[in-house]
Residue, then its C-alpha position, 0 to 999 in steps of 0.5 A: x892807642x888801645x895797648x900803649x905806654x908812653x915815652x916821657x922827657x922833662x927838659x928845657x925844650x919848649x917844642x919837641x917831637x918824640x920819635x924813633x931818632x931821639x927816644x933810644x936813650x929814653x925809658x917807656x913809662x909804663x905806670x900812671x906817674x913820672x918821676x923826673x930826674x932833677x939831679x942835674x938841674x941847678x936852681x937857675x930859674x929856667x923853665x922846663x917842659x914835659x914831653x909825652x908820646x904814646x908808644x903802641x904795644x900791639x902786635x901790628x904796630x909794636x913800637x909805633x910812636x904816636x904824637x907828642x904832647x908837651x905841657x909846661x912850662x914849669x919853673x924849677x927851683x931845687x932849693 
């Protein structure tokens, strides 16, 4: 997508497809860095995955969500 920003989500789901039904509470990433909110994560040793999907901002396709890419797992230890 030539004129795109992205939705991003850092969570415990190994696979996830970002779409209209599950992105209403997510913010759109418009920068090149992503800062996950780890305030509610305990040092449980569970894995987390990062999911990202482009959002088309062009006039013709505004709001269309592209395919989700997932990276991980990342082991979280907040101690």
